[in-house]
C-alpha positions as CSV (number, residue, x, y, z in Angstrom):
1,M,148.6,178.5,156.1
2,E,148.1,176.2,153.1
3,G,148.2,172.8,154.9
4,F,149.5,171.0,157.9
5,D,152.5,169.8,155.9
6,D,153.8,173.3,155.1
7,P,156.1,175.2,157.5
8,F,155.2,178.8,158.2
9,I,156.9,181.8,159.8
10,L,155.9,183.7,162.9
11,K,157.0,187.3,163.2
12,F,156.3,189.1,166.5
13,E,157.9,191.2,169.2
14,Y,158.2,190.1,172.7
15,K,159.6,192.3,175.5
16,G,161.1,194.6,172.9
17,K,162.9,191.9,171.0
18,P,161.8,190.9,167.5
19,H,161.4,187.2,166.9
20,I,161.2,185.4,163.6
21,L,160.6,181.7,164.1
22,E,159.9,178.9,161.6
23,V,157.1,176.6,162.7
24,R,157.4,173.1,161.3
25,P,154.3,170.9,161.4
26,W,154.9,167.4,162.7
27,V,152.0,165.1,161.5
28,Q,151.5,162.1,163.8
29,Q,148.9,159.4,163.5
30,Y,146.0,161.2,165.3
31,K,147.3,164.7,165.8
32,V,149.5,167.5,164.4
33,A,152.1,169.0,166.6
34,F,154.5,171.9,165.7
35,K,158.2,172.1,166.2
36,V,159.9,175.4,166.8
37,T,163.5,176.2,167.5
38,V,163.6,178.7,170.4
39,E,166.9,179.9,171.9
40,Q,168.7,177.0,170.2
41,H,166.4,174.4,171.6
42,E,163.7,172.4,169.8
43,I,160.3,172.9,171.4
44,T,157.2,170.9,170.4
45,F,153.8,172.6,170.7
46,E,150.8,170.3,170.9
47,K,147.3,170.5,172.1
48,D,146.5,169.4,175.7
49,D,143.3,167.8,176.9
50,E,141.7,171.2,177.1
51,G,142.5,172.1,173.5
52,Q,145.2,174.6,174.4
53,Y,148.7,174.4,172.9
54,R,151.4,173.5,175.4
55,A,155.2,173.5,175.0
56,I,157.3,170.4,175.5
57,A,161.0,171.1,175.6
58,D,163.7,168.8,174.4
59,A,166.0,167.2,177.0
60,N,168.8,169.7,176.4
61,A,166.4,172.7,177.1
62,Q,165.3,171.1,180.3
63,A,168.8,170.4,181.5
64,G,170.4,173.7,180.2
65,G,169.4,177.3,180.3
66,K,165.9,178.4,181.1
67,I,163.5,179.5,178.4
68,D,161.0,182.3,179.4
69,P,157.7,180.5,180.0
70,Q,155.8,183.6,179.0
71,L,157.7,183.5,175.6
72,L,156.5,180.0,175.1
73,Q,153.0,181.0,175.9
74,E,153.2,183.8,173.4
75,I,154.5,181.4,170.7
76,A,151.7,179.0,171.4
77,H,149.2,181.9,171.1
78,K,150.8,183.0,167.8
79,I,150.6,179.4,166.4
80,E,146.9,179.3,167.3
81,E,146.3,182.7,165.6
82,A,148.1,181.6,162.5
83,L,146.0,178.4,162.3
84,D,142.7,180.3,162.7
85,V,143.4,182.5,159.7
Protein backbone atom coordinates (compact mmCIF):
# COMPACT_ATOMS: atom_id res chain seq x y z
CA MET A 1 0.00 0.00 0.00
CA GLU A 2 1.48 3.31 -1.06
CA GLY A 3 -0.24 5.64 1.39
CA PHE A 4 -3.26 6.09 3.57
CA ASP A 5 -4.99 8.08 0.82
CA ASP A 6 -4.90 5.26 -1.72
CA PRO A 7 -7.67 2.65 -1.94
CA PHE A 8 -6.53 -0.96 -2.18
CA ILE A 9 -8.10 -4.30 -3.04
CA LEU A 10 -8.46 -7.33 -0.78
CA LYS A 11 -8.80 -10.71 -2.49
CA PHE A 12 -9.54 -13.74 -0.34
CA GLU A 13 -11.78 -16.76 -0.02
CA TYR A 14 -14.15 -17.17 2.93
CA LYS A 15 -16.28 -20.29 3.42
CA GLY A 16 -15.62 -21.33 -0.15
CA LYS A 17 -16.76 -18.02 -1.64
CA PRO A 18 -14.26 -15.66 -3.29
CA HIS A 19 -14.32 -12.03 -2.15
CA ILE A 20 -12.82 -9.04 -3.92
CA LEU A 21 -13.34 -5.90 -1.86
CA GLU A 22 -12.15 -2.34 -2.34
CA VAL A 23 -10.86 -0.77 0.88
CA ARG A 24 -11.12 3.03 0.95
CA PRO A 25 -9.07 4.89 3.57
CA TRP A 26 -11.00 7.54 5.44
CA VAL A 27 -8.53 9.99 6.97
CA GLN A 28 -9.85 11.72 10.07
CA GLN A 29 -8.14 14.30 12.24
CA TYR A 30 -6.35 11.86 14.57
CA LYS A 31 -6.84 8.47 12.95
CA VAL A 32 -7.38 6.56 9.75
CA ALA A 33 -10.39 4.32 9.31
CA PHE A 34 -11.26 2.15 6.32
CA LYS A 35 -14.58 1.88 4.49
CA VAL A 36 -15.55 -1.35 2.76
CA THR A 37 -18.79 -2.28 1.04
CA VAL A 38 -19.80 -5.73 2.30
CA GLU A 39 -23.00 -7.36 1.06
CA GLN A 40 -24.24 -3.97 -0.19
CA HIS A 41 -23.63 -2.23 3.15
CA GLU A 42 -20.89 0.23 3.99
CA ILE A 43 -18.81 -1.00 6.90
CA THR A 44 -16.21 1.17 8.62
CA PHE A 45 -13.18 -0.54 10.13
CA GLU A 46 -11.27 1.40 12.79
CA LYS A 47 -8.93 0.52 15.63
CA ASP A 48 -10.41 0.08 19.08
CA ASP A 49 -8.71 0.92 22.38
CA GLU A 50 -6.72 -2.32 22.22
CA GLY A 51 -5.38 -1.58 18.72
CA GLN A 52 -7.52 -4.21 16.99
CA TYR A 53 -9.71 -3.33 14.00
CA ARG A 54 -13.44 -3.40 14.70
CA ALA A 55 -16.31 -3.18 12.25
CA ILE A 56 -18.96 -0.50 12.53
CA ALA A 57 -21.99 -1.07 10.30
CA ASP A 58 -24.08 1.62 8.67
CA ALA A 59 -27.63 2.05 9.96
CA ASN A 60 -29.11 0.04 7.06
CA ALA A 61 -26.89 -2.96 7.79
CA GLN A 62 -27.93 -2.91 11.43
CA ALA A 63 -31.63 -2.69 10.55
CA GLY A 64 -31.57 -5.07 7.59
CA GLY A 65 -29.98 -8.41 6.87
CA LYS A 66 -27.32 -9.83 9.12
CA ILE A 67 -23.71 -9.85 7.97
CA ASP A 68 -21.62 -12.80 9.15
CA PRO A 69 -19.53 -11.49 12.09
CA GLN A 70 -16.74 -13.95 11.24
CA LEU A 71 -16.59 -12.48 7.72
CA LEU A 72 -16.13 -9.02 9.26
CA GLN A 73 -13.35 -10.39 11.49
CA GLU A 74 -11.67 -11.91 8.43
CA ILE A 75 -11.86 -8.58 6.57
CA ALA A 76 -10.37 -6.76 9.58
CA HIS A 77 -7.54 -9.32 9.67
CA LYS A 78 -6.93 -8.90 5.92
CA ILE A 79 -6.80 -5.09 6.27
CA GLU A 80 -4.24 -5.45 9.04
CA GLU A 81 -2.17 -7.84 6.92
CA ALA A 82 -2.27 -5.44 3.96
CA LEU A 83 -1.07 -2.55 6.13
CA ASP A 84 1.81 -4.58 7.59
CA VAL A 85 3.31 -5.29 4.16
